[in-house]
PDB file of the backbone (N, CA, C, O) and the ligand in Angstrom, with CONECT records:
HET     ZN  A 101       1
ATOM      1  N   MET A   1     129.676 136.014  69.286  1.00  0.00           N
ATOM      2  CA  MET A   1     129.659 137.190  70.127  1.00  0.00           C
ATOM      3  C   MET A   1     128.660 138.183  69.562  1.00  0.00           C
ATOM      4  O   MET A   1     128.638 138.429  68.356  1.00  0.00           O
ATOM      5  N   ARG A   2     127.843 138.746  70.417  1.00  0.00           N
ATOM      6  CA  ARG A   2     126.827 139.692  69.971  1.00  0.00           C
ATOM      7  C   ARG A   2     127.125 141.080  70.503  1.00  0.00           C
ATOM      8  O   ARG A   2     127.557 141.259  71.642  1.00  0.00           O
ATOM      9  N   GLN A   3     126.879 142.052  69.644  1.00  0.00           N
ATOM     10  CA  GLN A   3     126.940 143.448  70.082  1.00  0.00           C
ATOM     11  C   GLN A   3     125.528 143.989  70.028  1.00  0.00           C
ATOM     12  O   GLN A   3     124.830 143.799  69.031  1.00  0.00           O
ATOM     13  N   TYR A   4     125.093 144.661  71.086  1.00  0.00           N
ATOM     14  CA  TYR A   4     123.722 145.138  71.177  1.00  0.00           C
ATOM     15  C   TYR A   4     123.657 146.651  71.003  1.00  0.00           C
ATOM     16  O   TYR A   4     124.610 147.371  71.305  1.00  0.00           O
ATOM     17  N   THR A   5     122.502 147.120  70.505  1.00  0.00           N
ATOM     18  CA  THR A   5     122.250 148.549  70.460  1.00  0.00           C
ATOM     19  C   THR A   5     121.949 149.009  71.885  1.00  0.00           C
ATOM     20  O   THR A   5     121.717 148.183  72.767  1.00  0.00           O
ATOM     21  N   GLU A   6     121.953 150.303  72.109  1.00  0.00           N
ATOM     22  CA  GLU A   6     121.710 150.793  73.463  1.00  0.00           C
ATOM     23  C   GLU A   6     120.276 151.275  73.638  1.00  0.00           C
ATOM     24  O   GLU A   6     119.993 152.122  74.485  1.00  0.00           O
ATOM     25  N   LYS A   7     119.375 150.725  72.827  1.00  0.00           N
ATOM     26  CA  LYS A   7     117.970 151.074  72.973  1.00  0.00           C
ATOM     27  C   LYS A   7     117.406 150.391  74.212  1.00  0.00           C
ATOM     28  O   LYS A   7     118.074 149.569  74.840  1.00  0.00           O
ATOM     29  N   LYS A   8     116.155 150.744  74.559  1.00  0.00           N
ATOM     30  CA  LYS A   8     115.531 150.133  75.735  1.00  0.00           C
ATOM     31  C   LYS A   8     115.471 148.618  75.584  1.00  0.00           C
ATOM     32  O   LYS A   8     115.869 147.874  76.481  1.00  0.00           O
ATOM     33  N   ARG A   9     114.965 148.171  74.429  1.00  0.00           N
ATOM     34  CA  ARG A   9     114.963 146.729  74.180  1.00  0.00           C
ATOM     35  C   ARG A   9     116.323 146.335  73.647  1.00  0.00           C
ATOM     36  O   ARG A   9     116.898 147.028  72.808  1.00  0.00           O
ATOM     37  N   LYS A  10     116.829 145.232  74.133  1.00  0.00           N
ATOM     38  CA  LYS A  10     118.124 144.751  73.666  1.00  0.00           C
ATOM     39  C   LYS A  10     117.968 144.145  72.281  1.00  0.00           C
ATOM     40  O   LYS A  10     117.427 143.048  72.143  1.00  0.00           O
ATOM     41  N   GLU A  11     118.431 144.838  71.267  1.00  0.00           N
ATOM     42  CA  GLU A  11     118.371 144.322  69.905  1.00  0.00           C
ATOM     43  C   GLU A  11     119.782 143.997  69.449  1.00  0.00           C
ATOM     44  O   GLU A  11     120.720 144.758  69.684  1.00  0.00           O
ATOM     45  N   THR A  12     119.914 142.862  68.798  1.00  0.00           N
ATOM     46  CA  THR A  12     121.230 142.467  68.314  1.00  0.00           C
ATOM     47  C   THR A  12     121.600 143.321  67.116  1.00  0.00           C
ATOM     48  O   THR A  12     120.899 143.313  66.104  1.00  0.00           O
ATOM     49  N   GLU A  13     122.703 144.059  67.223  1.00  0.00           N
ATOM     50  CA  GLU A  13     123.142 144.908  66.118  1.00  0.00           C
ATOM     51  C   GLU A  13     124.126 144.158  65.234  1.00  0.00           C
ATOM     52  O   GLU A  13     124.003 144.153  64.009  1.00  0.00           O
ATOM     53  N   LYS A  14     125.092 143.532  65.864  1.00  0.00           N
ATOM     54  CA  LYS A  14     126.112 142.812  65.104  1.00  0.00           C
ATOM     55  C   LYS A  14     126.376 141.469  65.764  1.00  0.00           C
ATOM     56  O   LYS A  14     126.296 141.333  66.985  1.00  0.00           O
ATOM     57  N   VAL A  15     126.693 140.471  64.930  1.00  0.00           N
ATOM     58  CA  VAL A  15     127.074 139.150  65.436  1.00  0.00           C
ATOM     59  C   VAL A  15     128.398 138.786  64.797  1.00  0.00           C
ATOM     60  O   VAL A  15     128.582 138.933  63.588  1.00  0.00           O
ATOM     61  N   PHE A  16     129.319 138.309  65.620  1.00  0.00           N
ATOM     62  CA  PHE A  16     130.627 137.880  65.144  1.00  0.00           C
ATOM     63  C   PHE A  16     130.823 136.408  65.493  1.00  0.00           C
ATOM     64  O   PHE A  16     130.416 135.946  66.559  1.00  0.00           O
ATOM     65  N   CYS A  17     131.449 135.690  64.581  1.00  0.00           N
ATOM     66  CA  CYS A  17     131.801 134.293  64.853  1.00  0.00           C
ATOM     67  C   CYS A  17     132.902 134.278  65.914  1.00  0.00           C
ATOM     68  O   CYS A  17     133.942 134.913  65.741  1.00  0.00           O
ATOM     69  N   ASN A  18     132.674 133.558  67.003  1.00  0.00           N
ATOM     70  CA  ASN A  18     133.686 133.503  68.059  1.00  0.00           C
ATOM     71  C   ASN A  18     134.953 132.772  67.615  1.00  0.00           C
ATOM     72  O   ASN A  18     136.037 133.039  68.135  1.00  0.00           O
ATOM     73  N   GLN A  19     134.823 131.851  66.655  1.00  0.00           N
ATOM     74  CA  GLN A  19     135.986 131.075  66.228  1.00  0.00           C
ATOM     75  C   GLN A  19     136.906 131.878  65.316  1.00  0.00           C
ATOM     76  O   GLN A  19     138.106 131.966  65.578  1.00  0.00           O
ATOM     77  N   CYS A  20     136.364 132.468  64.243  1.00  0.00           N
ATOM     78  CA  CYS A  20     137.213 133.140  63.239  1.00  0.00           C
ATOM     79  C   CYS A  20     137.112 134.664  63.304  1.00  0.00           C
ATOM     80  O   CYS A  20     137.922 135.358  62.689  1.00  0.00           O
ATOM     81  N   GLY A  21     136.141 135.192  64.030  1.00  0.00           N
ATOM     82  CA  GLY A  21     136.018 136.638  64.195  1.00  0.00           C
ATOM     83  C   GLY A  21     135.245 137.336  63.100  1.00  0.00           C
ATOM     84  O   GLY A  21     135.046 138.550  63.155  1.00  0.00           O
ATOM     85  N   LYS A  22     134.802 136.577  62.095  1.00  0.00           N
ATOM     86  CA  LYS A  22     134.065 137.165  60.972  1.00  0.00           C
ATOM     87  C   LYS A  22     132.721 137.730  61.438  1.00  0.00           C
ATOM     88  O   LYS A  22     132.055 137.154  62.298  1.00  0.00           O
ATOM     89  N   GLU A  23     132.335 138.876  60.852  1.00  0.00           N
ATOM     90  CA  GLU A  23     131.023 139.432  61.155  1.00  0.00           C
ATOM     91  C   GLU A  23     129.978 138.725  60.291  1.00  0.00           C
ATOM     92  O   GLU A  23     130.180 138.544  59.090  1.00  0.00           O
ATOM     93  N   ILE A  24     128.861 138.327  60.905  1.00  0.00           N
ATOM     94  CA  ILE A  24     127.764 137.696  60.168  1.00  0.00           C
ATOM     95  C   ILE A  24     127.072 138.777  59.354  1.00  0.00           C
ATOM     96  O   ILE A  24     126.709 139.825  59.887  1.00  0.00           O
ATOM     97  N   ARG A  25     126.889 138.524  58.062  1.00  0.00           N
ATOM     98  CA  ARG A  25     126.352 139.542  57.144  1.00  0.00           C
ATOM     99  C   ARG A  25     124.894 139.869  57.429  1.00  0.00           C
ATOM    100  O   ARG A  25     124.080 138.997  57.735  1.00  0.00           O
ATOM    101  N   LYS A  26     124.598 141.151  57.317  1.00  0.00           N
ATOM    102  CA  LYS A  26     123.266 141.672  57.565  1.00  0.00           C
ATOM    103  C   LYS A  26     122.901 142.644  56.455  1.00  0.00           C
ATOM    104  O   LYS A  26     123.756 143.377  55.959  1.00  0.00           O
ATOM    105  N   GLN A  27     121.639 142.651  56.068  1.00  0.00           N
ATOM    106  CA  GLN A  27     121.134 143.696  55.172  1.00  0.00           C
ATOM    107  C   GLN A  27     120.006 144.377  55.909  1.00  0.00           C
ATOM    108  O   GLN A  27     118.962 143.774  56.156  1.00  0.00           O
ATOM    109  N   GLY A  28     120.213 145.627  56.259  1.00  0.00           N
ATOM    110  CA  GLY A  28     119.235 146.324  57.094  1.00  0.00           C
ATOM    111  C   GLY A  28     119.160 145.640  58.444  1.00  0.00           C
ATOM    112  O   GLY A  28     120.167 145.489  59.137  1.00  0.00           O
ATOM    113  N   GLU A  29     117.956 145.228  58.808  1.00  0.00           N
ATOM    114  CA  GLU A  29     117.764 144.573  60.106  1.00  0.00           C
ATOM    115  C   GLU A  29     117.852 143.053  60.017  1.00  0.00           C
ATOM    116  O   GLU A  29     117.783 142.360  61.032  1.00  0.00           O
ATOM    117  N   MET A  30     118.007 142.533  58.781  1.00  0.00           N
ATOM    118  CA  MET A  30     117.908 141.090  58.583  1.00  0.00           C
ATOM    119  C   MET A  30     119.269 140.433  58.339  1.00  0.00           C
ATOM    120  O   MET A  30     120.073 140.918  57.544  1.00  0.00           O
ATOM    121  N   PHE A  31     119.509 139.319  59.039  1.00  0.00           N
ATOM    122  CA  PHE A  31     120.720 138.540  58.780  1.00  0.00           C
ATOM    123  C   PHE A  31     120.531 137.777  57.479  1.00  0.00           C
ATOM    124  O   PHE A  31     119.523 137.092  57.299  1.00  0.00           O
ATOM    125  N   VAL A  32     121.497 137.891  56.570  1.00  0.00           N
ATOM    126  CA  VAL A  32     121.403 137.200  55.287  1.00  0.00           C
ATOM    127  C   VAL A  32     122.402 136.050  55.235  1.00  0.00           C
ATOM    128  O   VAL A  32     122.733 135.530  54.169  1.00  0.00           O
ATOM    129  N   GLU A  33     122.864 135.676  56.403  1.00  0.00           N
ATOM    130  CA  GLU A  33     123.775 134.550  56.551  1.00  0.00           C
ATOM    131  C   GLU A  33     123.363 133.886  57.861  1.00  0.00           C
ATOM    132  O   GLU A  33     123.172 134.566  58.870  1.00  0.00           O
ATOM    133  N   ASP A  34     123.229 132.585  57.848  1.00  0.00           N
ATOM    134  CA  ASP A  34     122.810 131.915  59.073  1.00  0.00           C
ATOM    135  C   ASP A  34     124.032 131.578  59.926  1.00  0.00           C
ATOM    136  O   ASP A  34     125.154 131.524  59.424  1.00  0.00           O
ATOM    137  N   TYR A  35     123.804 131.354  61.198  1.00  0.00           N
ATOM    138  CA  TYR A  35     124.903 131.043  62.112  1.00  0.00           C
ATOM    139  C   TYR A  35     124.369 130.213  63.263  1.00  0.00           C
ATOM    140  O   TYR A  35     123.162 130.143  63.496  1.00  0.00           O
ATOM    141  N   LEU A  36     125.286 129.591  63.974  1.00  0.00           N
ATOM    142  CA  LEU A  36     124.918 128.788  65.142  1.00  0.00           C
ATOM    143  C   LEU A  36     125.022 129.659  66.384  1.00  0.00           C
ATOM    144  O   LEU A  36     126.006 130.376  66.565  1.00  0.00           O
ATOM    145  N   CYS A  37     124.016 129.597  67.230  1.00  0.00           N
ATOM    146  CA  CYS A  37     124.032 130.325  68.501  1.00  0.00           C
ATOM    147  C   CYS A  37     123.888 129.299  69.611  1.00  0.00           C
ATOM    148  O   CYS A  37     122.932 128.524  69.633  1.00  0.00           O
ATOM    149  N   VAL A  38     124.846 129.301  70.533  1.00  0.00           N
ATOM    150  CA  VAL A  38     124.798 128.357  71.645  1.00  0.00           C
ATOM    151  C   VAL A  38     124.734 129.142  72.949  1.00  0.00           C
ATOM    152  O   VAL A  38     125.508 130.072  73.174  1.00  0.00           O
ATOM    153  N   GLU A  39     123.796 128.747  73.799  1.00  0.00           N
ATOM    154  CA  GLU A  39     123.715 129.346  75.135  1.00  0.00           C
ATOM    155  C   GLU A  39     123.546 128.210  76.130  1.00  0.00           C
ATOM    156  O   GLU A  39     122.658 127.369  75.988  1.00  0.00           O
ATOM    157  N   LYS A  40     124.398 128.195  77.127  1.00  0.00           N
ATOM    158  CA  LYS A  40     124.374 127.104  78.099  1.00  0.00           C
ATOM    159  C   LYS A  40     124.532 127.639  79.517  1.00  0.00           C
ATOM    160  O   LYS A  40     125.518 128.302  79.837  1.00  0.00           O
ATOM    161  N   ARG A  41     123.547 127.342  80.359  1.00  0.00           N
ATOM    162  CA  ARG A  41     123.708 127.614  81.789  1.00  0.00           C
ATOM    163  C   ARG A  41     124.217 126.333  82.417  1.00  0.00           C
ATOM    164  O   ARG A  41     123.537 125.307  82.403  1.00  0.00           O
ATOM    165  N   TRP A  42     125.436 126.402  82.976  1.00  0.00           N
ATOM    166  CA  TRP A  42     126.040 125.216  83.557  1.00  0.00           C
ATOM    167  C   TRP A  42     125.437 124.921  84.921  1.00  0.00           C
ATOM    168  O   TRP A  42     125.143 125.828  85.700  1.00  0.00           O
ATOM    169  N   GLY A  43     125.263 123.665  85.188  1.00  0.00           N
ATOM    170  CA  GLY A  43     124.571 123.242  86.399  1.00  0.00           C
ATOM    171  C   GLY A  43     125.489 122.972  87.579  1.00  0.00           C
ATOM    172  O   GLY A  43     126.711 123.101  87.504  1.00  0.00           O
ATOM    173  N   TYR A  44     124.850 122.596  88.656  1.00  0.00           N
ATOM    174  CA  TYR A  44     125.527 122.362  89.933  1.00  0.00           C
ATOM    175  C   TYR A  44     126.633 121.321  89.833  1.00  0.00           C
ATOM    176  O   TYR A  44     127.664 121.441  90.496  1.00  0.00           O
ATOM    177  N   PHE A  45     126.424 120.302  89.007  1.00  0.00           N
ATOM    178  CA  PHE A  45     127.404 119.215  88.918  1.00  0.00           C
ATOM    179  C   PHE A  45     128.467 119.485  87.865  1.00  0.00           C
ATOM    180  O   PHE A  45     129.096 118.546  87.377  1.00  0.00           O
ATOM    181  N   SER A  46     128.681 120.722  87.511  1.00  0.00           N
ATOM    182  CA  SER A  46     129.777 121.103  86.626  1.00  0.00           C
ATOM    183  C   SER A  46     130.774 121.938  87.447  1.00  0.00           C
ATOM    184  O   SER A  46     130.541 122.242  88.616  1.00  0.00           O
ATOM    185  N   LYS A  47     131.882 122.294  86.803  1.00  0.00           N
ATOM    186  CA  LYS A  47     132.871 123.149  87.478  1.00  0.00           C
ATOM    187  C   LYS A  47     132.541 124.624  87.273  1.00  0.00           C
ATOM    188  O   LYS A  47     133.272 125.497  87.741  1.00  0.00           O
ATOM    189  N   LYS A  48     131.431 124.904  86.567  1.00  0.00           N
ATOM    190  CA  LYS A  48     131.055 126.287  86.240  1.00  0.00           C
ATOM    191  C   LYS A  48     129.682 126.612  86.827  1.00  0.00           C
ATOM    192  O   LYS A  48     128.889 127.316  86.201  1.00  0.00           O
ATOM    193  N   ASP A  49     129.410 126.120  87.984  1.00  0.00           N
ATOM    194  CA  ASP A  49     128.096 126.202  88.603  1.00  0.00           C
ATOM    195  C   ASP A  49     127.380 127.523  88.334  1.00  0.00           C
ATOM    196  O   ASP A  49     127.809 128.587  88.781  1.00  0.00           O
ATOM    197  N   ASN A  50     126.292 127.425  87.603  1.00  0.00           N
ATOM    198  CA  ASN A  50     125.373 128.533  87.304  1.00  0.00           C
ATOM    199  C   ASN A  50     125.941 129.610  86.374  1.00  0.00           C
ATOM    200  O   ASN A  50     125.304 130.650  86.203  1.00  0.00           O
ATOM    201  N   GLU A  51     127.101 129.403  85.774  1.00  0.00           N
ATOM    202  CA  GLU A  51     127.600 130.355  84.770  1.00  0.00           C
ATOM    203  C   GLU A  51     126.827 130.144  83.474  1.00  0.00           C
ATOM    204  O   GLU A  51     126.488 129.015  83.121  1.00  0.00           O
ATOM    205  N   VAL A  52     126.546 131.251  82.759  1.00  0.00           N
ATOM    206  CA  VAL A  52     125.912 131.154  81.448  1.00  0.00           C
ATOM    207  C   VAL A  52     126.975 131.448  80.404  1.00  0.00           C
ATOM    208  O   VAL A  52     127.582 132.519  80.417  1.00  0.00           O
ATOM    209  N   HIS A  53     127.201 130.512  79.508  1.00  0.00           N
ATOM    210  CA  HIS A  53     128.182 130.682  78.427  1.00  0.00           C
ATOM    211  C   HIS A  53     127.431 130.818  77.110  1.00  0.00           C
ATOM    212  O   HIS A  53     126.493 130.066  76.846  1.00  0.00           O
ATOM    213  N   ARG A  54     127.845 131.784  76.277  1.00  0.00           N
ATOM    214  CA  ARG A  54     127.227 131.993  74.966  1.00  0.00           C
ATOM    215  C   ARG A  54     128.306 132.146  73.922  1.00  0.00           C
ATOM    216  O   ARG A  54     129.351 132.746  74.174  1.00  0.00           O
ATOM    217  N   PHE A  55     128.046 131.596  72.742  1.00  0.00           N
ATOM    218  CA  PHE A  55     128.921 131.878  71.605  1.00  0.00           C
ATOM    219  C   PHE A  55     128.173 131.656  70.310  1.00  0.00           C
ATOM    220  O   PHE A  55     127.160 130.959  70.256  1.00  0.00           O
ATOM    221  N   GLU A  56     128.711 132.277  69.260  1.00  0.00           N
ATOM    222  CA  GLU A  56     128.160 132.123  67.925  1.00  0.00           C
ATOM    223  C   GLU A  56     129.246 131.571  67.013  1.00  0.00           C
ATOM    224  O   GLU A  56     130.428 131.862  67.193  1.00  0.00           O
ATOM    225  N   LEU A  57     128.837 130.775  66.035  1.00  0.00           N
ATOM    226  CA  LEU A  57     129.766 130.266  65.018  1.00  0.00           C
ATOM    227  C   LEU A  57     129.164 130.513  63.640  1.00  0.00           C
ATOM    228  O   LEU A  57     127.969 130.301  63.434  1.00  0.00           O
ATOM    229  N   CYS A  58     129.993 130.963  62.694  1.00  0.00           N
ATOM    230  CA  CYS A  58     129.546 131.071  61.306  1.00  0.00           C
ATOM    231  C   CYS A  58     129.398 129.653  60.739  1.00  0.00           C
ATOM    232  O   CYS A  58     129.852 128.685  61.350  1.00  0.00           O
ATOM    233  N   GLU A  59     128.773 129.541  59.591  1.00  0.00           N
ATOM    234  CA  GLU A  59     128.503 128.213  59.041  1.00  0.00           C
ATOM    235  C   GLU A  59     129.793 127.456  58.704  1.00  0.00           C
ATOM    236  O   GLU A  59     129.865 126.243  58.903  1.00  0.00           O
ATOM    237  N   ASP A  60     130.812 128.164  58.195  1.00  0.00           N
ATOM    238  CA  ASP A  60     132.087 127.497  57.875  1.00  0.00           C
ATOM    239  C   ASP A  60     132.728 126.904  59.126  1.00  0.00           C
ATOM    240  O   ASP A  60     133.203 125.768  59.103  1.00  0.00           O
ATOM    241  N   CYS A  61     132.742 127.667  60.214  1.00  0.00           N
ATOM    242  CA  CYS A  61     133.354 127.173  61.452  1.00  0.00           C
ATOM    243  C   CYS A  61     132.505 126.057  62.064  1.00  0.00           C
ATOM    244  O   CYS A  61     133.040 125.128  62.669  1.00  0.00           O
ATOM    245  N   TYR A  62     131.191 126.150  61.905  1.00  0.00           N
ATOM    246  CA  TYR A  62     130.312 125.073  62.357  1.00  0.00           C
ATOM    247  C   TYR A  62     130.653 123.774  61.613  1.00  0.00           C
ATOM    248  O   TYR A  62     130.764 122.709  62.220  1.00  0.00           O
ATOM    249  N   ASP A  63     130.819 123.884  60.269  1.00  0.00           N
ATOM    250  CA  ASP A  63     131.136 122.702  59.466  1.00  0.00           C
ATOM    251  C   ASP A  63     132.476 122.090  59.894  1.00  0.00           C
ATOM    252  O   ASP A  63     132.606 120.869  59.982  1.00  0.00           O
ATOM    253  N   LYS A  64     133.477 122.952  60.160  1.00  0.00           N
ATOM    254  CA  LYS A  64     134.790 122.445  60.599  1.00  0.00           C
ATOM    255  C   LYS A  64     134.670 121.746  61.954  1.00  0.00           C
ATOM    256  O   LYS A  64     135.269 120.692  62.167  1.00  0.00           O
ATOM    257  N   LEU A  65     133.899 122.333  62.865  1.00  0.00           N
ATOM    258  CA  LEU A  65     133.710 121.732  64.185  1.00  0.00           C
ATOM    259  C   LEU A  65     133.052 120.361  64.051  1.00  0.00           C
ATOM    260  O   LEU A  65     133.501 119.380  64.644  1.00  0.00           O
ATOM    261  N   CYS A  66     131.978 120.314  63.262  1.00  0.00           N
ATOM    262  CA  CYS A  66     131.240 119.054  63.102  1.00  0.00           C
ATOM    263  C   CYS A  66     132.089 117.984  62.428  1.00  0.00           C
ATOM    264  O   CYS A  66     131.961 116.798  62.729  1.00  0.00           O
ATOM    265  N   ALA A  67     132.966 118.416  61.504  1.00  0.00           N
ATOM    266  CA  ALA A  67     133.831 117.451  60.814  1.00  0.00           C
ATOM    267  C   ALA A  67     134.809 116.793  61.787  1.00  0.00           C
ATOM    268  O   ALA A  67     135.342 115.722  61.496  1.00  0.00           O
ATOM    269  N   SER A  68     135.048 117.425  62.943  1.00  0.00           N
ATOM    270  CA  SER A  68     135.980 116.856  63.926  1.00  0.00           C
ATOM    271  C   SER A  68     135.284 115.889  64.882  1.00  0.00           C
ATOM    272  O   SER A  68     135.946 115.236  65.689  1.00  0.00           O
ATOM    273  N   PHE A  69     133.958 115.791  64.801  1.00  0.00           N
ATOM    274  CA  PHE A  69     133.212 114.898  65.695  1.00  0.00           C
ATOM    275  C   PHE A  69     133.481 113.434  65.348  1.00  0.00           C
ATOM    276  O   PHE A  69     133.575 113.076  64.174  1.00  0.00           O
ATOM    277  N   ARG A  70     133.602 112.609  66.351  1.00  0.00           N
ATOM    278  CA  ARG A  70     133.731 111.168  66.142  1.00  0.00           C
ATOM    279  C   ARG A  70     132.379 110.575  65.710  1.00  0.00           C
ATOM    280  O   ARG A  70     132.323 109.665  64.883  1.00  0.00           O
ATOM    281  N   ILE A  71     131.317 111.100  66.277  1.00  0.00           N
ATOM    282  CA  ILE A  71     129.956 110.680  65.912  1.00  0.00           C
ATOM    283  C   ILE A  71     129.316 111.834  65.148  1.00  0.00           C
ATOM    284  O   ILE A  71     129.242 112.948  65.667  1.00  0.00           O
ATOM    285  N   PRO A  72     128.855 111.586  63.924  1.00  0.00           N
ATOM    286  CA  PRO A  72     128.335 112.692  63.124  1.00  0.00           C
ATOM    287  C   PRO A  72     127.059 113.311  63.690  1.00  0.00           C
ATOM    288  O   PRO A  72     126.340 112.696  64.479  1.00  0.00           O
ATOM    289  N   VAL A  73     126.807 114.524  63.271  1.00  0.00           N
ATOM    290  CA  VAL A  73     125.611 115.264  63.673  1.00  0.00           C
ATOM    291  C   VAL A  73     124.386 114.585  63.076  1.00  0.00           C
ATOM    292  O   VAL A  73     124.427 114.120  61.937  1.00  0.00           O
ATOM    293  N   ASP A  74     123.302 114.525  63.833  1.00  0.00           N
ATOM    294  CA  ASP A  74     122.019 114.050  63.290  1.00  0.00           C
ATOM    295  C   ASP A  74     121.478 115.141  62.370  1.00  0.00           C
ATOM    296  O   ASP A  74     121.392 116.302  62.769  1.00  0.00           O
ATOM    297  N   ILE A  75     121.118 114.777  61.159  1.00  0.00           N
ATOM    298  CA  ILE A  75     120.587 115.755  60.217  1.00  0.00           C
ATOM    299  C   ILE A  75     119.185 115.334  59.814  1.00  0.00           C
ATOM    300  O   ILE A  75     118.962 114.201  59.388  1.00  0.00           O
ATOM    301  N   GLU A  76     118.248 116.253  59.953  1.00  0.00           N
ATOM    302  CA  GLU A  76     116.864 116.009  59.590  1.00  0.00           C
ATOM    303  C   GLU A  76     116.539 116.892  58.389  1.00  0.00           C
ATOM    304  O   GLU A  76     116.829 118.088  58.395  1.00  0.00           O
ATOM    305  N   LYS A  77     115.937 116.300  57.361  1.00  0.00           N
ATOM    306  CA  LYS A  77     115.600 117.097  56.179  1.00  0.00           C
ATOM    307  C   LYS A  77     114.109 117.121  55.948  1.00  0.00           C
ATOM    308  O   LYS A  77     113.642 117.745  54.996  1.00  0.00           O
TER     309      LYS A  77
HETATM  310 ZN    ZN A 101     133.722 131.509  61.735  1.00  0.00          ZN2+
END
């Protein structure tokens, strides 16, 4: 979940993990903790035709989610 400043340009002020609610750490304007950001516009052949869904996950919640996958995540190094 993102909270935006009310400036003319939409700047992300705060980011919270949608799963655990933790705020992603920031120092000044820079995030010092990485997170997953997902944005999906659902298509005509879904039950959510044209809805845009967004969420953020902290790294711990991302790891827990991935650990529940039957097929592991592809990792490129
Ligand atoms: Zn989390």
